[in-house]
N, CA, C and O atoms as a Tripos MOL2 file, in Angstrom:
@<TRIPOS>MOLECULE
protein
  264   263    66     0     0
PROTEIN
NO_CHARGES

@<TRIPOS>ATOM
      1 N          23.7370  -71.6990   80.5890 N.3       1 MET1
      2 CA         24.8600  -71.7760   81.3320 C.3       1 MET1
      3 C          25.7170  -73.1210   80.9980 C.2       1 MET1
      4 O          26.9450  -73.1810   80.9380 O.2       1 MET1
      5 N          24.7850  -74.1970   80.7910 N.am      2 LYS2
      6 CA         25.4530  -75.4080   80.6650 C.3       2 LYS2
      7 C          26.0220  -75.4800   79.2630 C.2       2 LYS2
      8 O          27.0500  -76.1270   79.0600 O.2       2 LYS2
      9 N          25.3360  -74.7790   78.1960 N.am      3 ILE3
     10 CA         25.8840  -74.7550   76.7850 C.3       3 ILE3
     11 C          27.2440  -73.8730   76.7580 C.2       3 ILE3
     12 O          28.1600  -74.1210   75.9730 O.2       3 ILE3
     13 N          27.2710  -72.9390   77.5920 N.am      4 LEU4
     14 CA         28.5900  -72.1310   77.6630 C.3       4 LEU4
     15 C          29.6670  -72.9810   78.2880 C.2       4 LEU4
     16 O          30.8020  -72.9450   77.8120 O.2       4 LEU4
     17 N          29.3850  -73.7340   79.3110 N.am      5 ALA5
     18 CA         30.4370  -74.6940   79.8190 C.3       5 ALA5
     19 C          30.7810  -75.7560   78.7350 C.2       5 ALA5
     20 O          31.9650  -76.0720   78.6110 O.2       5 ALA5
     21 N          29.9670  -76.2520   78.0490 N.am      6 ILE6
     22 CA         30.2830  -77.2590   77.0480 C.3       6 ILE6
     23 C          31.1250  -76.7420   75.8740 C.2       6 ILE6
     24 O          32.0390  -77.3830   75.3560 O.2       6 ILE6
     25 N          30.7290  -75.5300   75.5100 N.am      7 ILE7
     26 CA         31.5820  -74.7070   74.3970 C.3       7 ILE7
     27 C          32.9290  -74.5290   74.7840 C.2       7 ILE7
     28 O          33.7970  -74.8890   73.9880 O.2       7 ILE7
     29 N          33.2810  -73.9920   75.9610 N.am      8 THR8
     30 CA         34.3620  -73.6140   76.5300 C.3       8 THR8
     31 C          35.1860  -74.9170   76.7990 C.2       8 THR8
     32 O          36.3790  -74.8970   76.4980 O.2       8 THR8
     33 N          34.6660  -75.9990   77.3170 N.am      9 ALA9
     34 CA         35.4410  -77.3200   77.4140 C.3       9 ALA9
     35 C          35.8020  -77.8120   76.0630 C.2       9 ALA9
     36 O          36.9390  -78.2510   75.8940 O.2       9 ALA9
     37 N          34.9310  -77.7860   75.0570 N.am     10 SER10
     38 CA         35.3340  -78.1540   73.6280 C.3      10 SER10
     39 C          36.5210  -77.4000   73.1490 C.2      10 SER10
     40 O          37.4080  -77.9980   72.5400 O.2      10 SER10
     41 N          36.5930  -76.1160   73.3860 N.am     11 PHE11
     42 CA         37.8460  -75.3740   72.7560 C.3      11 PHE11
     43 C          39.0040  -75.8530   73.5380 C.2      11 PHE11
     44 O          40.0210  -76.1220   72.8990 O.2      11 PHE11
     45 N          39.0120  -76.0070   74.8740 N.am     12 ILE12
     46 CA         40.0660  -76.4200   75.6180 C.3      12 ILE12
     47 C          40.5520  -77.7550   75.1210 C.2      12 ILE12
     48 O          41.7550  -77.9230   74.9250 O.2      12 ILE12
     49 N          39.7530  -78.6260   74.9270 N.am     13 LEU13
     50 CA         39.9870  -80.1220   74.4630 C.3      13 LEU13
     51 C          40.5790  -79.9170   72.9710 C.2      13 LEU13
     52 O          41.5870  -80.5540   72.6620 O.2      13 LEU13
     53 N          40.0130  -79.0980   72.0970 N.am     14 LEU14
     54 CA         40.3870  -79.0130   70.7280 C.3      14 LEU14
     55 C          41.8180  -78.3780   70.7130 C.2      14 LEU14
     56 O          42.6610  -78.7820   69.9130 O.2      14 LEU14
     57 N          42.0660  -77.4260   71.5640 N.am     15 THR15
     58 CA         43.5000  -76.8090   71.5770 C.3      15 THR15
     59 C          44.4570  -77.7830   72.0490 C.2      15 THR15
     60 O          45.5880  -77.8270   71.5670 O.2      15 THR15
     61 N          44.0830  -78.5480   72.9410 N.am     16 GLY16
     62 CA         44.9430  -79.6110   73.4310 C.3      16 GLY16
     63 C          45.2620  -80.8070   72.5030 C.2      16 GLY16
     64 O          46.2640  -81.5020   72.6680 O.2      16 GLY16
     65 N          44.4140  -80.9960   71.5820 N.am     17 CYS17
     66 CA         44.5370  -82.1080   70.5530 C.3      17 CYS17
     67 C          45.2550  -81.7130   69.3760 C.2      17 CYS17
     68 O          45.6730  -82.5520   68.5790 O.2      17 CYS17
     69 N          45.4350  -80.3690   69.2100 N.am     18 ALA18
     70 CA         46.0160  -79.7630   67.9970 C.3      18 ALA18
     71 C          47.5200  -80.1200   67.8520 C.2      18 ALA18
     72 O          47.9800  -80.3670   66.7370 O.2      18 ALA18
     73 N          48.2540  -80.1460   68.9170 N.am     19 GLY19
     74 CA         49.5900  -80.4380   68.8480 C.3      19 GLY19
     75 C          50.4010  -79.2890   68.4060 C.2      19 GLY19
     76 O          51.4370  -79.4670   67.7650 O.2      19 GLY19
     77 N          49.9670  -78.1090   68.7260 N.am     20 VAL20
     78 CA         50.6630  -76.8380   68.2150 C.3      20 VAL20
     79 C          51.2290  -76.4050   69.5940 C.2      20 VAL20
     80 O          50.5900  -76.3870   70.6460 O.2      20 VAL20
     81 N          52.6240  -76.0330   69.4120 N.am     21 LYS21
     82 CA         53.3670  -75.4880   70.5740 C.3      21 LYS21
     83 C          52.9630  -74.1070   71.0720 C.2      21 LYS21
     84 O          53.0250  -73.7870   72.2590 O.2      21 LYS21
     85 N          52.5320  -73.2820   70.0630 N.am     22 ASN22
     86 CA         52.1500  -71.8620   70.4900 C.3      22 ASN22
     87 C          50.6900  -71.6990   69.8720 C.2      22 ASN22
     88 O          50.5570  -71.0070   68.8630 O.2      22 ASN22
     89 N          49.6800  -72.2750   70.4120 N.am     23 PRO23
     90 CA         48.2970  -72.1840   69.8210 C.3      23 PRO23
     91 C          47.6870  -70.8640   69.7600 C.2      23 PRO23
     92 O          47.9450  -69.9780   70.5750 O.2      23 PRO23
     93 N          46.8080  -70.7280   68.7090 N.am     24 GLU24
     94 CA         46.0360  -69.5320   68.6140 C.3      24 GLU24
     95 C          44.7580  -70.0910   67.9580 C.2      24 GLU24
     96 O          44.8530  -70.8600   67.0010 O.2      24 GLU24
     97 N          43.4520  -69.6850   68.5040 N.am     25 ILE25
     98 CA         42.3750  -69.9600   67.9270 C.3      25 ILE25
     99 C          41.7890  -68.7520   67.2400 C.2      25 ILE25
    100 O          41.6580  -67.6880   67.8460 O.2      25 ILE25
    101 N          41.4250  -68.9110   65.9430 N.am     26 VAL26
    102 CA         40.9050  -67.7870   65.1310 C.3      26 VAL26
    103 C          39.4850  -68.1390   64.6970 C.2      26 VAL26
    104 O          39.2020  -69.2740   64.3120 O.2      26 VAL26
    105 N          38.6320  -67.1850   64.7630 N.am     27 PHE27
    106 CA         37.1590  -67.3370   64.3660 C.3      27 PHE27
    107 C          36.8060  -66.4590   63.0850 C.2      27 PHE27
    108 O          37.3670  -65.3820   62.8810 O.2      27 PHE27
    109 N          35.9910  -66.9030   62.3680 N.am     28 GLY28
    110 CA         35.5490  -66.1310   61.0920 C.3      28 GLY28
    111 C          35.9820  -66.9890   59.8810 C.2      28 GLY28
    112 O          36.8270  -67.8820   59.9420 O.2      28 GLY28
    113 N          35.3420  -66.6340   58.8340 N.am     29 LYS29
    114 CA         35.6480  -67.3860   57.6260 C.3      29 LYS29
    115 C          36.9750  -66.9760   57.0660 C.2      29 LYS29
    116 O          37.1340  -65.8080   56.7100 O.2      29 LYS29
    117 N          37.9410  -67.8550   56.9630 N.am     30 LYS30
    118 CA         39.2560  -67.6650   56.4820 C.3      30 LYS30
    119 C          39.7300  -68.8100   55.5090 C.2      30 LYS30
    120 O          39.3900  -69.9810   55.6800 O.2      30 LYS30
    121 N          40.5430  -68.3880   54.4730 N.am     31 CYS31
    122 CA         40.9930  -69.4760   53.6070 C.3      31 CYS31
    123 C          42.4960  -69.5700   53.6920 C.2      31 CYS31
    124 O          43.1850  -68.6360   54.1030 O.2      31 CYS31
    125 N          42.9570  -70.6670   53.3100 N.am     32 LEU32
    126 CA         44.5000  -70.8990   53.1860 C.3      32 LEU32
    127 C          44.6950  -71.5620   51.8400 C.2      32 LEU32
    128 O          44.1580  -72.6240   51.5260 O.2      32 LEU32
    129 N          45.5230  -70.8380   51.0500 N.am     33 VAL33
    130 CA         45.8510  -71.3380   49.6180 C.3      33 VAL33
    131 C          47.2370  -72.1320   49.7190 C.2      33 VAL33
    132 O          48.2370  -71.6120   50.2150 O.2      33 VAL33
    133 N          47.2160  -73.3210   49.2530 N.am     34 GLU34
    134 CA         48.5300  -74.0940   49.1800 C.3      34 GLU34
    135 C          48.4740  -74.7960   47.9020 C.2      34 GLU34
    136 O          47.8820  -75.8620   47.7320 O.2      34 GLU34
    137 N          49.1850  -74.0810   46.9170 N.am     35 GLY35
    138 CA         49.2020  -74.5540   45.5080 C.3      35 GLY35
    139 C          47.9270  -74.3580   44.8400 C.2      35 GLY35
    140 O          47.4480  -73.2270   44.7610 O.2      35 GLY35
    141 N          47.2730  -75.4900   44.2970 N.am     36 ASP36
    142 CA         46.0120  -75.6170   43.7330 C.3      36 ASP36
    143 C          44.8370  -75.7160   44.6850 C.2      36 ASP36
    144 O          43.6790  -75.5380   44.3100 O.2      36 ASP36
    145 N          45.1870  -76.0150   45.9650 N.am     37 ASN37
    146 CA         44.1710  -76.2540   46.9860 C.3      37 ASN37
    147 C          43.8030  -74.9980   47.7390 C.2      37 ASN37
    148 O          44.6390  -74.1540   48.0630 O.2      37 ASN37
    149 N          42.5100  -74.9120   48.0050 N.am     38 ILE38
    150 CA         42.1770  -73.7040   48.7870 C.3      38 ILE38
    151 C          41.3430  -74.3820   50.0000 C.2      38 ILE38
    152 O          40.3660  -75.0820   49.7350 O.2      38 ILE38
    153 N          41.6930  -74.1890   51.1470 N.am     39 THR39
    154 CA         40.9470  -74.9040   52.3810 C.3      39 THR39
    155 C          40.2360  -73.5250   53.0650 C.2      39 THR39
    156 O          40.8340  -72.4760   53.3080 O.2      39 THR39
    157 N          38.9050  -73.7840   53.2940 N.am     40 TYR40
    158 CA         38.3690  -72.7280   54.2110 C.3      40 TYR40
    159 C          37.6720  -73.3480   55.4330 C.2      40 TYR40
    160 O          37.2440  -74.5020   55.4540 O.2      40 TYR40
    161 N          37.5970  -72.4670   56.4530 N.am     41 SER41
    162 CA         36.9060  -72.8580   57.7420 C.3      41 SER41
    163 C          36.5380  -71.6410   58.5180 C.2      41 SER41
    164 O          37.0380  -70.5410   58.2850 O.2      41 SER41
    165 N          35.6530  -71.8620   59.4440 N.am     42 TYR42
    166 CA         35.1350  -70.8370   60.1800 C.3      42 TYR42
    167 C          35.7360  -70.7520   61.6250 C.2      42 TYR42
    168 O          35.3520  -69.9070   62.4340 O.2      42 TYR42
    169 N          36.7490  -71.7270   61.9080 N.am     43 MET43
    170 CA         37.5200  -71.7350   63.0240 C.3      43 MET43
    171 C          38.7880  -72.4720   62.7630 C.2      43 MET43
    172 O          38.8180  -73.5910   62.2520 O.2      43 MET43
    173 N          39.9020  -71.7490   63.1600 N.am     44 TRP44
    174 CA         41.2940  -72.3170   62.8480 C.3      44 TRP44
    175 C          41.9790  -72.4950   64.1030 C.2      44 TRP44
    176 O          41.8740  -71.5950   64.9350 O.2      44 TRP44
    177 N          42.6490  -73.4970   64.3610 N.am     45 ILE45
    178 CA         43.5720  -73.7050   65.4250 C.3      45 ILE45
    179 C          45.0150  -73.8010   64.7740 C.2      45 ILE45
    180 O          45.3160  -74.7330   64.0290 O.2      45 ILE45
    181 N          45.8090  -72.8670   65.0750 N.am     46 GLN46
    182 CA         47.0780  -72.6550   64.3450 C.3      46 GLN46
    183 C          48.1070  -72.1470   65.3270 C.2      46 GLN46
    184 O          47.8270  -71.7570   66.4610 O.2      46 GLN46
    185 N          49.4030  -72.1830   64.7690 N.am     47 ASP47
    186 CA         50.4970  -71.7610   65.5330 C.3      47 ASP47
    187 C          50.6270  -70.3500   65.1910 C.2      47 ASP47
    188 O          50.5200  -69.9400   64.0350 O.2      47 ASP47
    189 N          50.9070  -69.4530   66.4170 N.am     48 LYS48
    190 CA         51.0440  -68.0150   66.2580 C.3      48 LYS48
    191 C          52.0840  -67.6570   65.3520 C.2      48 LYS48
    192 O          51.9840  -66.6430   64.6610 O.2      48 LYS48
    193 N          53.2210  -68.5190   65.2930 N.am     49 ASN49
    194 CA         54.3780  -68.1350   64.4940 C.3      49 ASN49
    195 C          54.3700  -68.7290   63.1510 C.2      49 ASN49
    196 O          55.4270  -68.8650   62.5360 O.2      49 ASN49
    197 N          53.1980  -69.1060   62.6400 N.am     50 LEU50
    198 CA         53.0740  -69.6970   61.2880 C.3      50 LEU50
    199 C          53.3950  -68.8610   60.2250 C.2      50 LEU50
    200 O          52.9010  -67.7340   60.2620 O.2      50 LEU50
    201 N          54.1940  -69.1880   59.1750 N.am     51 ALA51
    202 CA         54.5390  -68.3020   58.1140 C.3      51 ALA51
    203 C          53.4460  -67.9420   57.2750 C.2      51 ALA51
    204 O          53.3420  -66.7490   56.9910 O.2      51 ALA51
    205 N          52.5560  -68.8030   56.7950 N.am     52 SER52
    206 CA         51.3550  -68.5340   56.0550 C.3      52 SER52
    207 C          50.1570  -68.7040   56.6980 C.2      52 SER52
    208 O          49.7150  -69.8430   56.8490 O.2      52 SER52
    209 N          49.5060  -67.6490   57.1390 N.am     53 LYS53
    210 CA         48.3210  -67.7760   58.0020 C.3      53 LYS53
    211 C          47.0890  -67.7190   57.1830 C.2      53 LYS53
    212 O          47.2140  -67.1190   56.1150 O.2      53 LYS53
    213 N          45.9260  -68.2160   57.4560 N.am     54 PRO54
    214 CA         44.6990  -68.2040   56.7590 C.3      54 PRO54
    215 C          44.2490  -66.8410   56.7800 C.2      54 PRO54
    216 O          44.4610  -66.1740   57.7920 O.2      54 PRO54
    217 N          43.5930  -66.2880   55.6890 N.am     55 SER55
    218 CA         43.0900  -64.9250   55.6920 C.3      55 SER55
    219 C          41.7450  -64.8390   54.9290 C.2      55 SER55
    220 O          41.4190  -65.6550   54.0670 O.2      55 SER55
    221 N          40.9830  -63.7680   55.3220 N.am     56 ALA56
    222 CA         39.8090  -63.6100   54.6470 C.3      56 ALA56
    223 C          39.9430  -63.0950   53.1830 C.2      56 ALA56
    224 O          38.9960  -63.2280   52.4080 O.2      56 ALA56
    225 N          41.0390  -62.5430   52.8190 N.am     57 GLU57
    226 CA         41.3030  -62.0410   51.5450 C.3      57 GLU57
    227 C          41.5810  -63.1590   50.6080 C.2      57 GLU57
    228 O          41.3990  -62.9590   49.4070 O.2      57 GLU57
    229 N          42.0160  -64.3560   51.0410 N.am     58 ALA58
    230 CA         42.3370  -65.4880   50.2800 C.3      58 ALA58
    231 C          41.0060  -66.2020   49.7580 C.2      58 ALA58
    232 O          40.9860  -66.9260   48.7630 O.2      58 ALA58
    233 N          39.9150  -65.9110   50.5430 N.am     59 CYS59
    234 CA         38.6250  -66.4740   50.1320 C.3      59 CYS59
    235 C          38.0530  -65.9420   48.8800 C.2      59 CYS59
    236 O          37.1480  -66.5340   48.2920 O.2      59 CYS59
    237 N          38.5890  -64.7820   48.4430 N.am     60 ASP60
    238 CA         38.1270  -64.3050   47.0710 C.3      60 ASP60
    239 C          38.4660  -65.1870   45.9000 C.2      60 ASP60
    240 O          37.9050  -65.0920   44.8080 O.2      60 ASP60
    241 N          39.4870  -66.1140   46.2100 N.am     61 LEU61
    242 CA         39.8350  -67.1450   45.1630 C.3      61 LEU61
    243 C          38.8910  -68.3120   45.0460 C.2      61 LEU61
    244 O          38.9560  -69.0500   44.0630 O.2      61 LEU61
    245 N          38.0230  -68.5060   46.0030 N.am     62 LEU62
    246 CA         37.0520  -69.5990   46.0110 C.3      62 LEU62
    247 C          36.1870  -69.4450   44.5780 C.2      62 LEU62
    248 O          35.8700  -68.3490   44.1150 O.2      62 LEU62
    249 N          35.8910  -70.6100   44.0170 N.am     63 PRO63
    250 CA         34.9150  -70.4410   42.9800 C.3      63 PRO63
    251 C          33.6120  -69.9880   43.4400 C.2      63 PRO63
    252 O          33.1840  -70.3090   44.5490 O.2      63 PRO63
    253 N          32.8990  -69.1760   42.5440 N.am     64 LYS64
    254 CA         31.6040  -68.4860   42.9210 C.3      64 LYS64
    255 C          30.4820  -69.5240   42.5270 C.2      64 LYS64
    256 O          30.5090  -70.1540   41.4700 O.2      64 LYS64
    257 N          29.4640  -69.6430   43.5110 N.am     65 LYS65
    258 CA         28.3660  -70.4950   43.2910 C.3      65 LYS65
    259 C          27.3360  -69.6570   42.2300 C.2      65 LYS65
    260 O          27.1620  -68.4380   42.2330 O.2      65 LYS65
    261 N          26.8120  -70.4740   41.4810 N.am     66 ASP66
    262 CA         25.7660  -69.7940   40.5680 C.3      66 ASP66
    263 C          24.4480  -69.5830   41.2100 C.2      66 ASP66
    264 O          23.5330  -69.0490   40.5820 O.2      66 ASP66
@<TRIPOS>BOND
     1     1     2 1
     2     2     3 1
     3     3     4 2
     4     3     5 am
     5     5     6 1
     6     6     7 1
     7     7     8 2
     8     7     9 am
     9     9    10 1
    10    10    11 1
    11    11    12 2
    12    11    13 am
    13    13    14 1
    14    14    15 1
    15    15    16 2
    16    15    17 am
    17    17    18 1
    18    18    19 1
    19    19    20 2
    20    19    21 am
    21    21    22 1
    22    22    23 1
    23    23    24 2
    24    23    25 am
    25    25    26 1
    26    26    27 1
    27    27    28 2
    28    27    29 am
    29    29    30 1
    30    30    31 1
    31    31    32 2
    32    31    33 am
    33    33    34 1
    34    34    35 1
    35    35    36 2
    36    35    37 am
    37    37    38 1
    38    38    39 1
    39    39    40 2
    40    39    41 am
    41    41    42 1
    42    42    43 1
    43    43    44 2
    44    43    45 am
    45    45    46 1
    46    46    47 1
    47    47    48 2
    48    47    49 am
    49    49    50 1
    50    50    51 1
    51    51    52 2
    52    51    53 am
    53    53    54 1
    54    54    55 1
    55    55    56 2
    56    55    57 am
    57    57    58 1
    58    58    59 1
    59    59    60 2
    60    59    61 am
    61    61    62 1
    62    62    63 1
    63    63    64 2
    64    63    65 am
    65    65    66 1
    66    66    67 1
    67    67    68 2
    68    67    69 am
    69    69    70 1
    70    70    71 1
    71    71    72 2
    72    71    73 am
    73    73    74 1
    74    74    75 1
    75    75    76 2
    76    75    77 am
    77    77    78 1
    78    78    79 1
    79    79    80 2
    80    79    81 am
    81    81    82 1
    82    82    83 1
    83    83    84 2
    84    83    85 am
    85    85    86 1
    86    86    87 1
    87    87    88 2
    88    87    89 am
    89    89    90 1
    90    90    91 1
    91    91    92 2
    92    91    93 am
    93    93    94 1
    94    94    95 1
    95    95    96 2
    96    95    97 am
    97    97    98 1
    98    98    99 1
    99    99   100 2
   100    99   101 am
   101   101   102 1
   102   102   103 1
   103   103   104 2
   104   103   105 am
   105   105   106 1
   106   106   107 1
   107   107   108 2
   108   107   109 am
   109   109   110 1
   110   110   111 1
   111   111   112 2
   112   111   113 am
   113   113   114 1
   114   114   115 1
   115   115   116 2
   116   115   117 am
   117   117   118 1
   118   118   119 1
   119   119   120 2
   120   119   121 am
   121   121   122 1
   122   122   123 1
   123   123   124 2
   124   123   125 am
   125   125   126 1
   126   126   127 1
   127   127   128 2
   128   127   129 am
   129   129   130 1
   130   130   131 1
   131   131   132 2
   132   131   133 am
   133   133   134 1
   134   134   135 1
   135   135   136 2
   136   135   137 am
   137   137   138 1
   138   138   139 1
   139   139   140 2
   140   139   141 am
   141   141   142 1
   142   142   143 1
   143   143   144 2
   144   143   145 am
   145   145   146 1
   146   146   147 1
   147   147   148 2
   148   147   149 am
   149   149   150 1
   150   150   151 1
   151   151   152 2
   152   151   153 am
   153   153   154 1
   154   154   155 1
   155   155   156 2
   156   155   157 am
   157   157   158 1
   158   158   159 1
   159   159   160 2
   160   159   161 am
   161   161   162 1
   162   162   163 1
   163   163   164 2
   164   163   165 am
   165   165   166 1
   166   166   167 1
   167   167   168 2
   168   167   169 am
   169   169   170 1
   170   170   171 1
   171   171   172 2
   172   171   173 am
   173   173   174 1
   174   174   175 1
   175   175   176 2
   176   175   177 am
   177   177   178 1
   178   178   179 1
   179   179   180 2
   180   179   181 am
   181   181   182 1
   182   182   183 1
   183   183   184 2
   184   183   185 am
   185   185   186 1
   186   186   187 1
   187   187   188 2
   188   187   189 am
   189   189   190 1
   190   190   191 1
   191   191   192 2
   192   191   193 am
   193   193   194 1
   194   194   195 1
   195   195   196 2
   196   195   197 am
   197   197   198 1
   198   198   199 1
   199   199   200 2
   200   199   201 am
   201   201   202 1
   202   202   203 1
   203   203   204 2
   204   203   205 am
   205   205   206 1
   206   206   207 1
   207   207   208 2
   208   207   209 am
   209   209   210 1
   210   210   211 1
   211   211   212 2
   212   211   213 am
   213   213   214 1
   214   214   215 1
   215   215   216 2
   216   215   217 am
   217   217   218 1
   218   218   219 1
   219   219   220 2
   220   219   221 am
   221   221   222 1
   222   222   223 1
   223   223   224 2
   224   223   225 am
   225   225   226 1
   226   226   227 1
   227   227   228 2
   228   227   229 am
   229   229   230 1
   230   230   231 1
   231   231   232 2
   232   231   233 am
   233   233   234 1
   234   234   235 1
   235   235   236 2
   236   235   237 am
   237   237   238 1
   238   238   239 1
   239   239   240 2
   240   239   241 am
   241   241   242 1
   242   242   243 1
   243   243   244 2
   244   243   245 am
   245   245   246 1
   246   246   247 1
   247   247   248 2
   248   247   249 am
   249   249   250 1
   250   250   251 1
   251   251   252 2
   252   251   253 am
   253   253   254 1
   254   254   255 1
   255   255   256 2
   256   255   257 am
   257   257   258 1
   258   258   259 1
   259   259   260 2
   260   259   261 am
   261   261   262 1
   262   262   263 1
   263   263   264 2
@<TRIPOS>SUBSTRUCTURE
     1 MET1         2 RESIDUE 1 A MET
     2 LYS2         6 RESIDUE 1 A LYS
     3 ILE3        10 RESIDUE 1 A ILE
     4 LEU4        14 RESIDUE 1 A LEU
     5 ALA5        18 RESIDUE 1 A ALA
     6 ILE6        22 RESIDUE 1 A ILE
     7 ILE7        26 RESIDUE 1 A ILE
     8 THR8        30 RESIDUE 1 A THR
     9 ALA9        34 RESIDUE 1 A ALA
    10 SER10       38 RESIDUE 1 A SER
    11 PHE11       42 RESIDUE 1 A PHE
    12 ILE12       46 RESIDUE 1 A ILE
    13 LEU13       50 RESIDUE 1 A LEU
    14 LEU14       54 RESIDUE 1 A LEU
    15 THR15       58 RESIDUE 1 A THR
    16 GLY16       62 RESIDUE 1 A GLY
    17 CYS17       66 RESIDUE 1 A CYS
    18 ALA18       70 RESIDUE 1 A ALA
    19 GLY19       74 RESIDUE 1 A GLY
    20 VAL20       78 RESIDUE 1 A VAL
    21 LYS21       82 RESIDUE 1 A LYS
    22 ASN22       86 RESIDUE 1 A ASN
    23 PRO23       90 RESIDUE 1 A PRO
    24 GLU24       94 RESIDUE 1 A GLU
    25 ILE25       98 RESIDUE 1 A ILE
    26 VAL26      102 RESIDUE 1 A VAL
    27 PHE27      106 RESIDUE 1 A PHE
    28 GLY28      110 RESIDUE 1 A GLY
    29 LYS29      114 RESIDUE 1 A LYS
    30 LYS30      118 RESIDUE 1 A LYS
    31 CYS31      122 RESIDUE 1 A CYS
    32 LEU32      126 RESIDUE 1 A LEU
    33 VAL33      130 RESIDUE 1 A VAL
    34 GLU34      134 RESIDUE 1 A GLU
    35 GLY35      138 RESIDUE 1 A GLY
    36 ASP36      142 RESIDUE 1 A ASP
    37 ASN37      146 RESIDUE 1 A ASN
    38 ILE38      150 RESIDUE 1 A ILE
    39 THR39      154 RESIDUE 1 A THR
    40 TYR40      158 RESIDUE 1 A TYR
    41 SER41      162 RESIDUE 1 A SER
    42 TYR42      166 RESIDUE 1 A TYR
    43 MET43      170 RESIDUE 1 A MET
    44 TRP44      174 RESIDUE 1 A TRP
    45 ILE45      178 RESIDUE 1 A ILE
    46 GLN46      182 RESIDUE 1 A GLN
    47 ASP47      186 RESIDUE 1 A ASP
    48 LYS48      190 RESIDUE 1 A LYS
    49 ASN49      194 RESIDUE 1 A ASN
    50 LEU50      198 RESIDUE 1 A LEU
    51 ALA51      202 RESIDUE 1 A ALA
    52 SER52      206 RESIDUE 1 A SER
    53 LYS53      210 RESIDUE 1 A LYS
    54 PRO54      214 RESIDUE 1 A PRO
    55 SER55      218 RESIDUE 1 A SER
    56 ALA56      222 RESIDUE 1 A ALA
    57 GLU57      226 RESIDUE 1 A GLU
    58 ALA58      230 RESIDUE 1 A ALA
    59 CYS59      234 RESIDUE 1 A CYS
    60 ASP60      238 RESIDUE 1 A ASP
    61 LEU61      242 RESIDUE 1 A LEU
    62 LEU62      246 RESIDUE 1 A LEU
    63 PRO63      250 RESIDUE 1 A PRO
    64 LYS64      254 RESIDUE 1 A LYS
    65 LYS65      258 RESIDUE 1 A LYS
    66 ASP66      262 RESIDUE 1 A ASP
């Protein structure tokens, strides 16, 4: 129960620190492609009205590990 409270409090604090007017928390591995850069994460705090959102399909562009 204590761990659940800590996780919930962390999400609330992270959303407050994001500085997004219309926040949305998304879970799961998603990637965002911006030019030559590919950024991936398992948790995204983003604006719901964002034009280019991270997607799982964009992760196909990541270099494959041997």
